[in-house]
C-alpha positions as CSV (number, residue, x, y, z in Angstrom):
1,M,9.7,-14.4,-2.3
2,S,8.0,-16.0,-5.2
3,P,6.3,-13.9,-7.8
4,H,4.8,-17.1,-9.2
5,A,1.7,-17.5,-7.1
6,F,-2.0,-17.8,-7.3
7,A,-4.5,-15.5,-5.6
8,H,-7.8,-15.9,-3.8
9,L,-9.8,-12.7,-3.4
10,F,-11.7,-12.1,-0.2
11,T,-13.7,-8.9,0.0
12,M,-14.7,-7.7,3.4
13,S,-18.5,-7.2,3.5
14,T,-18.2,-5.1,6.6
15,A,-15.4,-2.8,7.6
16,P,-14.7,-0.5,10.5
17,S,-16.8,2.7,10.3
18,L,-13.8,4.9,9.9
19,I,-13.2,3.5,6.5
20,W,-16.5,4.9,5.2
21,S,-16.4,8.2,7.0
22,S,-15.1,10.1,4.0
23,Q,-14.0,8.6,0.8
24,P,-14.2,4.8,0.9
25,V,-10.9,2.9,1.3
26,L,-10.7,-0.3,-0.6
27,L,-10.4,-3.0,2.0
28,S,-9.8,-6.3,0.2
29,I,-7.6,-9.1,1.2
30,I,-5.7,-10.9,-1.4
31,R,-4.0,-14.2,-0.4
32,I,-1.1,-15.1,-2.5
33,R,0.6,-18.4,-1.8
34,D,3.3,-20.3,-3.6
35,I,1.9,-23.6,-4.8
36,Y,4.6,-25.5,-3.0
37,S,4.5,-23.7,0.4
38,E,2.0,-22.3,2.9
39,S,4.6,-20.3,4.8
40,V,4.2,-16.5,4.5
41,L,7.4,-14.5,4.5
42,T,5.9,-11.0,4.1
43,R,2.5,-9.5,4.3
44,L,2.5,-6.6,1.9
45,Y,0.0,-3.7,2.3
46,L,0.1,-2.0,-1.1
47,V,-1.3,1.5,-0.8
48,R,-2.1,4.2,-3.3
49,H,-1.4,7.6,-1.8
50,A,-4.3,9.6,-0.5
51,H,-6.1,12.3,-2.6
52,S,-3.8,15.1,-3.7
53,D,-4.1,18.7,-4.9
54,P,-3.2,19.5,-8.5
55,G,0.0,21.3,-9.0
56,D,3.4,21.7,-10.6
57,P,5.9,20.2,-10.3
58,D,4.2,16.9,-9.9
59,S,6.8,15.6,-7.4
60,L,5.8,18.4,-4.9
61,R,2.0,18.0,-5.1
62,P,0.7,17.9,-1.5
63,L,-2.3,16.0,-0.1
64,S,-5.6,17.9,-0.2
65,A,-7.7,18.4,3.0
66,R,-9.6,15.3,2.0
67,G,-6.3,13.4,1.4
68,R,-5.0,14.4,4.9
69,E,-8.1,12.9,6.4
70,Q,-7.8,9.8,4.3
71,A,-4.1,9.5,5.4
72,R,-5.1,9.8,9.0
73,E,-7.7,7.1,8.6
74,L,-5.2,4.8,6.8
75,G,-2.8,5.4,9.7
76,E,-5.4,4.3,12.2
77,L,-6.3,1.2,10.2
78,L,-2.8,0.1,9.0
79,G,-1.0,1.2,12.2
80,A,-3.2,-1.4,14.0
81,V,-1.5,-4.2,12.0
82,E,1.8,-3.1,13.5
83,P,3.9,-3.0,10.4
84,E,7.6,-3.4,10.8
85,A,8.3,-1.0,7.9
86,V,6.5,1.7,6.0
87,L,8.1,2.5,2.6
88,A,7.1,5.3,0.3
89,S,7.7,6.8,-3.1
90,P,9.8,10.0,-2.9
91,L,7.0,12.1,-4.2
92,L,5.5,14.4,-1.6
93,R,1.9,13.0,-1.7
94,A,3.1,9.5,-1.1
95,R,5.5,10.6,1.7
96,E,2.7,12.5,3.4
97,T,0.4,9.5,3.2
98,A,3.1,7.1,4.4
99,A,4.1,9.5,7.3
100,A,0.6,9.2,8.8
101,I,0.8,5.4,8.7
102,A,4.3,5.3,10.1
103,K,3.4,7.8,12.9
104,A,0.4,5.7,13.9
105,A,2.5,2.6,13.9
106,G,5.2,4.3,15.9
107,I,8.0,3.6,13.4
108,D,10.1,5.7,11.0
109,L,9.1,6.2,7.4
110,R,11.6,5.0,4.8
111,V,11.6,6.7,1.4
112,D,12.7,4.4,-1.5
113,D,13.4,5.8,-5.0
114,R,12.4,2.4,-6.5
115,L,8.7,3.2,-5.6
116,A,8.6,6.4,-7.7
117,P,6.1,6.5,-10.5
118,G,6.8,3.7,-12.9
119,A,7.5,1.2,-10.1
120,T,7.1,-2.5,-11.0
121,A,6.4,-5.6,-9.0
122,E,10.1,-6.4,-9.1
123,D,10.9,-3.0,-7.6
124,V,8.4,-3.6,-4.8
125,L,9.7,-7.1,-4.1
126,A,13.3,-5.7,-4.0
127,A,12.2,-2.8,-1.7
128,V,10.4,-5.1,0.8
129,E,13.1,-7.8,0.8
130,G,14.3,-8.2,4.4
131,A,12.1,-5.3,5.7
132,G,10.0,-7.5,7.9
133,E,6.9,-9.7,8.1
134,R,4.4,-6.8,7.7
135,V,5.4,-4.0,5.3
136,V,3.4,-1.1,4.0
137,V,4.3,0.3,0.6
138,V,2.8,3.6,-0.6
139,G,2.9,4.3,-4.3
140,H,1.0,5.6,-7.3
141,Q,-1.5,4.7,-10.0
142,P,-1.4,2.9,-12.4
143,D,1.6,1.3,-10.7
144,C,-0.4,-0.2,-7.8
145,S,-2.9,-1.9,-10.2
146,E,-0.1,-3.2,-12.4
147,I,1.9,-4.5,-9.4
148,A,-1.2,-6.3,-8.1
149,V,-1.7,-7.9,-11.5
150,A,1.9,-8.9,-11.7
151,L,1.8,-10.5,-8.2
152,G,-1.2,-12.6,-9.3
153,A,-3.7,-10.6,-7.3
154,G,-6.0,-9.8,-10.3
155,D,-7.1,-6.6,-11.8
156,R,-7.7,-4.0,-9.2
157,D,-8.7,-0.3,-9.4
158,F,-6.8,1.6,-6.7
159,A,-8.7,4.8,-5.9
160,P,-6.8,7.4,-3.8
161,A,-6.2,5.9,-0.3
162,A,-7.1,2.3,-1.5
163,F,-5.0,-0.6,-0.5
164,A,-4.7,-4.3,-0.9
165,E,-3.2,-6.9,1.5
166,I,-1.0,-9.4,-0.3
167,E,0.8,-12.3,1.3
168,L,4.1,-13.0,-0.4
169,T,5.8,-16.4,0.0
């Protein structure tokens, strides 16, 4: 997969009503193509975990009631794309978000330590390598924004439960 790519940003002007039923979910499609090839090897759905409650230790912070609803909505939306893998940071809030998506898709959740806070684009590329053509990765902020920039998708603000679709070649 080439990290050297260019991006075209397409923002959906309309989205399924479930996206707007609670907190809005960022629904933008970012097309990244290698300048020498039009073949897509992996479609990456980069997701920030849903809203979480404050708490200590940070690694055990659960989703809030609002976050559980956001995770359910993400599951409905992303489960419909039939991902072949759902990968998550080991932190509880990311695992809970990813579990809802994996359940809706009818597949097992895979926890990957490389997706913990501080994850880079290289970590994500390594984690999704060989995982399938459609892969959901659930992580954290500011990592998601930094990863999107590093993959050529531009500067993005990932609110809780926001995601971007990125095609990797």
